N, C-alpha and C positions, 0 to 999 in steps of 0.2 A: 275051855273058855275061848270065845271068838274075839277077833279084833278087826276093825274096819281100816282098809287101806285104799287110798285114792292115787292112781297113776295119772299124772298130768299129761297133757298133750306134749308130744315130742320127747316123751320119756319111755324108758324100758325098765321093767322090774324083774329081778331074778330072785326066786323064792328058794331058800335053803332050809332044810330041817336036819338037825343033828350033823351039820357039815356036808350033807349031800344035797345035790340039786333036785328040786321038785318040779318047778315049772317056770316058764317065761311069761311075764304079764305085759300086755299092751295097754295103752291109755284106757282108763275106766275105773270102776269102783269094785272093790273085792272085800270079801270076808275071809279071814285066815285064822287058823289056830294060833294060840298064843305061843306055842313052841316053834312056830315058823318065823323065819327072818327074811325080810325083803331088802334087797340092795338095789338102789335106784341109780340110773345112768341117763345122761342126755344123748339122744340120737345124734349121730354125726360127729361125736367127740371120741377122743381116745379112751379106751378102756383102761382105767387106772384103779389101782388097789382092788383087784378082783378078789372075791371070797376064797378062791383056790387058784391053783396054777392054771395058766392059760391052756396048757396041753390037756388038762382035765376038762376044762369048759368046752373045748373044741370037740370032745368026744360026743357031746350031745348035739344032734342034728339041728334042733331049733336054734341053739346058740350059734353054731357054726354058720347057719344061714343068715343070721342077723349081724355077723361081724365080717368086716373086710380086713383080711390079714395080709400083712406085707412082711416078707422075710428078707432081711438085709444081711448078707454074708460078711465074712472077714474081708478086709481091704475094699469094702464097698460102702457107698452112701446112697441114699434114695432121696430124690427131690420130689416133694409132694406139691401137686397143683390142683386147683379147683377152678374149672371153667377157664383154663389157661393162665391163671394167676398163681404165682408162687405162694406157698403157705409155710413150709418148714423143711428142715433137713433131718432125715432119719439116719442114725448111725446103725452099726451092726446090732442085730437082735431081731426079735419077732414083735411086730407092732400090730395092734388090733383096733380098728375104728368101727363104731356102730354105724350101720347103714340106715337107709330109709329117708334121710333128709338131704345130706350132703354127699356128693359124688366126687371122689378124688381120682386123680391120675398120677402115675409115678414114673420117674425117669431114674434108672439105676446107673451108677457110674463105678467102673472098676478102677480103684485108686492104686492098684499095683502097677498100672500103666501110667506113663507120663502124659500122653496126649489127652486133652479134654475133648469129648465128642462135640461135634458142631450142633447137635440138638440142644445143648445146654447154652442158654443165652447169658453169656458172661457179662455183657454190657449192663443187663438189668440186675445181675446178682453180685457184681463187684462194686466196691470192696466188701459190702455186707450183702448177704450173710455167709458168703463162701470164703472169706479171707482166711479163716482158720484151716481151710482144706486146700488152698491154692497158693502156689508161689508165683510171684510176679517179677518180671524183669523188663526194664524199659531201655530202649536204645534211642537216643536222641537223633534229631534230623542230621546233625553234623558228625554222627558217629557210625561205626560199624562194629559188630560184635562177633565173637566166635563162641559157639556153644559146645561145652564138654558135658557128656553124659557118661556117668560111671567112669570118670577120669579119662575118657577118650573123646577126641575131637569128633564132632557130629556134623556141624554145618556153620556157614556164615549167616549172621543175622543182620538184616538191614534195619532202617529206622522203623520203630513201632513198639508196641507193648505185647509181651509174650506171657502166656499162662501155662503152667503145668501143675499136675496134682502134687501135693506134698506126700512123699512116701520116703522109704529108706534109701532109694536110689539117689546118689549125689548128682546134683546138677550145678554147673558153674558157668558163668558168662564173663568173658573178658571183653573189654571195649577199648577201641582206639579212636582218638579224635582225628577226623579226616581233614580238618582245616589246616592251612599253612601255620606252622609253628616256628618258634625261634629257640635255638639252643645257645646258651651262653657258656663260654669257656673262659673263666676269669682268673686273673692273678697267677698266670703261669710264669714261673721263674726259670729262664732258659739262658744257657751260655752260648754266645756267638762263637764263630770260628777263631777269633783272637781272644777268647776267654773273657769277654765282657759280659757282665750279668745284666739281663733285662727282665722286666716283668710285663707281660702282654696280656691283653684281654681281647678276645675275638668273639664273633657270633656268626652263626650260620642259620639260614632259614630253610626249613625242610617240610615235606608233606608225605604222609603215609599213603602209599599207592597199593600195597598188597598186604592186606590185614592178616592173611594166613602166614606169610613169612614173618611179619612183625610180631605176632602173638603166639603162633603155634610152633613154627620152626626155630624161633629164637626166644631167649628169655631176656627180659629187660632190654629191649632193642634201643631205648633211648640212652641207657648207660653205655651200651656198646658203641653207639654213635658218638658219644662224648669222648670215649677213649680214642676212636679213629681220628677225630678232629684234633685232639691233643697231640697224638703222635705225628700227624702231618705237620702241625705247627712247629714242633720241635725239630723235625727233619729239615724244614725250610730255614729256620733261624740258625741252626747249627752249621749250615753250609756257607755262610757269609760272615765277613768281618762286620764290625759295628758300623763303620762308614758305608760299606756296601749295602747293609741292611736298611739303614736310614734312607739311602738313595732309592731303594727298591721297596719301600714299605707298602706302596700301593699294590704290589703284586703278591703280597702275603695271602690275602683272602682268596683271590682267584686260584692260587696254587693249592690252598687247603681244600677248596671245593672240588677242584679237578682231581686231586690225589685221592679224595675220599669217596667220590661218586660211585665207583664200581662196587666197592665194599659196602657202601650204604644201600645200594640196590639189592644186595643179598639179604639185607635186613628188612626189605620191603619199603624202603624210604627213598624218596627222590630229593636230592639237594638242589635248592633253587639259587641262592646267592649268599654272600657273606660280607664281612667287613671287619676292620680293626677298630676297636673301641678305645683302647689305651695302649701307649708304649711308655713305660716308666723306667727311667734310669736310676741307679743308686745315687745317694746324695753326693759322694765324692766325684763320681763320673759326671753328674749333672753340673757340678761346679766347674769341672775342667771344660766341659762343652760350652758353658756360658762364657768362660774366659776366652776360649778360641773364637767364639762368635763375636765377642766384643772386640778382639784384636782384628778380626776380619773387617768388621764394620768401621773401626778406626782407620784401617789402611784404605778402605774404599773412600772414606771421607777425606783423607789426605790427598788422594789422587784427584778427587773432584775439586778440592780447593786449589791444588797446583794447576789443574786444567783451567779453572776460572781465572787465576792470577795471570797465567800465560796469555789467555785470550784478552784480558784487560790491558796488559802491557802492549800486546800487538796492536790493539785498537788505539792506544795513546800514541804509539810510534807512527801509525798511519796518519793520524790527525796532525801530528807535529810536522810531518813531511808536506802535507797539503797546505798548512798555514805558512810554512817557510816560503813556498812558491807563490802564495796568493795573499797580497796585502788586504784585500777586501775581506777575505775569510778571517784574517787576523783581527781586523776591526770588529767584525761580527762577534768573534769569540770574546773580545774585550768587552763589548757591550753586554754580552750575556753574563760575564763575571761581575761587571759594574751593577747590573740589575740585581744579582744575587747579594752583592755587598750592600747595596742601597736598602734591601729589605731588612738588613740586620743593624743599620745605624740610624740613630734618630736625628743627628744634626751634623753639618759640615762647617768648620770655621774657616773663614777667608780673611786674610790681612788686607790693610788698605794700601799696601805697596804694589802697584801694578793693577791691571784690570782683572776682574774676577774670571773672565774667560781664559786669560792666559794662565792664571793659577790652576784652573781645572785641567787645562791642557798639560801642565807640568805634572799634576797628580796622576792623570790617566794616560799620559803620553808614553811612548816607547823608549824615551831617553836617548833619542838620536843625537 
C-alpha cells in the first residue's frame, strides 16, 4: 500500500525502512510504501532526535553533505555566529546543523587556558551569555590589585575589569586602596616613667605606595602597621614622667610617625602625619590634677589681688602727697566728693542761726 507525503519548502525528509536509511527527500510530493517512515527537519536548524546515532547518519554521503557538523572537544566551547551576530554557545560534543538556508561561523575557545582570545567580543557577550564560562574581577580607579594564578604571584593589575575562563586552575585577586587612609590606635593603657597610668588614642594617616610589598611580601600589612604604631607610642610614653609627658604631648604624634616610617616602608606604606585624639587619666589621678590646678589658679589669683592692692595703695599715697602741697587740688577733690554725696542725698537741712552760706562752709570746710 502506498502513502502520499509532501515535503514543504525549507524542509528535509529522511526516509527509513525497518530502521535503515533509504533516501533523503528535498521539498516536493512523494509516494512511499506504508512500511517506510519519514522524519522531517527544518533546514538551518539543529538536528535533534535523529532516528539513529549521528555517527551512523554521517556514513551516508547525501546526509553528510546536507549537515554542517561541529565537534567541540573537552575543555572547549564553540561560539556560533551568523553573519557576524552571536547565536549560541556549544559545549563539548558533536553538533550537526542542516545546511542550505543559514550559514554559520564558529569560534572555538580552549577553556583549559586562562586568557580569553581577543577575537571574542566580551563587551557584547558579558554578562550574558558567557557569565557561566567566564570569571570576572574588577579593580576600581582608586585601587591596585595583584593577580595570583595557581597560588603564585603573576602580575600587578591596574584599574579595569579583567576576564578569565572558568576552569580548575585557581585564580585569586587581592586589592589595595591606593588613597590616603587613616589608622586609629585607640584606648591604649600605658604606664609613664613614674608609673602613672594613662589611656591614649592616636591616629596616623598613610598611603600604600608599593602594592607588591603590601599584599605579596607581607600578610595583613594594616595589622602590622597597627602594631608598629602601638609599640612606638608605648616607647615614647614610657620614657617620660607624667608631668614631662603632659608638657610634651604635642611631640607624641611626630615621634610615632618618625619612629615608624622606615618599618612602614618595608610594608609598602608611606606615613603622612598623625595626631593625638585623647589623653585620659584615671579617676583618682584626674581628681589630684584638678586639685593641683585649682591651687595654682588660686595662688595666681592671690598674687594678682595683692598686686592690684599694692598699686591702689601707691596711687592713694601719691594723690595724698599732691593734695597736701596744693590747696587748689584739695578743693577740687572736695568738690568731687561733694558731687558724689549730693547724688545720693535728697535734701539738706539748714538752721536759722547764722547765714546759710556760713553753715555750708562749716559742713564742707576743712575745720581750720
